[in-house]
N, C-alpha and C positions, 0 to 999 in steps of 0.2 A: 560346770556351774552355769554356763551360758545355756545349755540344753534345758536345765531345770527352770531357769528364768523364763525361757521362751515357752515352755510347757505351761507354766503357771499363768503367763500372760494370755495364752490361748484359751485356757479354761475360764479366766475372768471375762474375756471378750465374748465367749460363747454364752456364759451365764448372763451377761448384760443383754445380749441379743434376745435370749429367751424371756427375760424380764420385760422387755418391750412388748412382747406378745402376751395377751391374756388367754389365748387359746393356741398353745404351741403345737398341738397335733393337727390343727387346721380342720377338725371335724366340723362340717357345716352342711346345710341343706340348700339346694337350689329351689327357691320358692317362686311361684307365680301368683299374683293377686289379680282378681277379676271383679269388676263391678258392672252390673247391667241394670236396665230398667224394663218395666213391663211394656213400655212404648217409647217413642222418641222423647228423650229428656236430657237434662244436664244435671250435674251435681254442683252444689255451692262449695263443698269441701270434701276432700278425701285425705285421710291420714293413714300411714302404713309404717310398719317397723322393718328395719334393715340393719344388718351388721356392716361396718365399714369395709371389712374384707373377711375372708375365711379364718384369719388368725386373731380376730378380735371377738371377745365374748359379748361385748356391749351391743345392744340393739337400740339404735337411735330412731326416734319417731320423726317422720317427714310429713309435712303438711302442705297440700296444694289447695289453692282457693280458686274459685271459678268465676264464671261458668266453665265447667269442665265437660266436654263431650263424652257421651256414653255410647257404646261400651268402652270401658277403660281397662287397661292391662298394664302390669308392671312386673318385671322379673328382678328378683333380688337374691341376696345370700343372707341366711339367718343361721347363726351359730347353733350347734347342737345343744339341746337342753334349754333353749330360750323360746320365748313366745313370738310366733308369727301372727300379725294382726293387721286388719284393714277395717276402716270405718268410713262410711260415705253418707253425706247428707244431701237429699234431693233439693232441686231448685223450686219445685212446686209439689202439688199433691199427687205424686207418683209413688209407686212401690219399687224399691230397689232390692237387688239381690247381690250377694257377694260369694266368692269361692276362693279357697286357698288350695293350690295345686303343688304337688311335689314333682319336680322334673317335667313340668307342663302337662302331666298326664294323670297322676293319681290324686283324686280328690281327698283332701285332708279335712276340710271344713266347708260348710255351705249354710247360708242363712238368707232369710228374706225379712225386710223391715216389717215391724208389727202392724203397721197401718200406713196408708198413703201419707207422704210428707214427713214420715219419721225416719231417722237414721237407721242404717243397717251395720252390723258388726260381725266379722268372722275372726275367730281366734283359734290357734292350735299351738300347743307346746311341742316343739320338736323333740324327738328321742335323743337321749345322750349318746 
């Protein structure tokens, strides 16, 4: 009887542990965000998405306010099947560019602001 009770307790504890994880397989992507300018410049705001860790499906938005020196880079983890995104707003009438890289090498997204002084956004949905 003690063996059955211990086995049932173990199953409940294991199930509770998995319930705390929204991504129990830990499938996630190593993402790098980059923001650059066409010449020496700063950004007034940069926002980007990041999962808390590889076992959480949620992607929280983080916002930095400036002036922020450019070029700017940030390495994060984004859960599989979720959006990786970065948006930057320039301090003046400059043109910004952004990139999203997988494992610091493979380019997943690239964009340039539509005109000087306008924000730039890069977005990529990671494969499941």
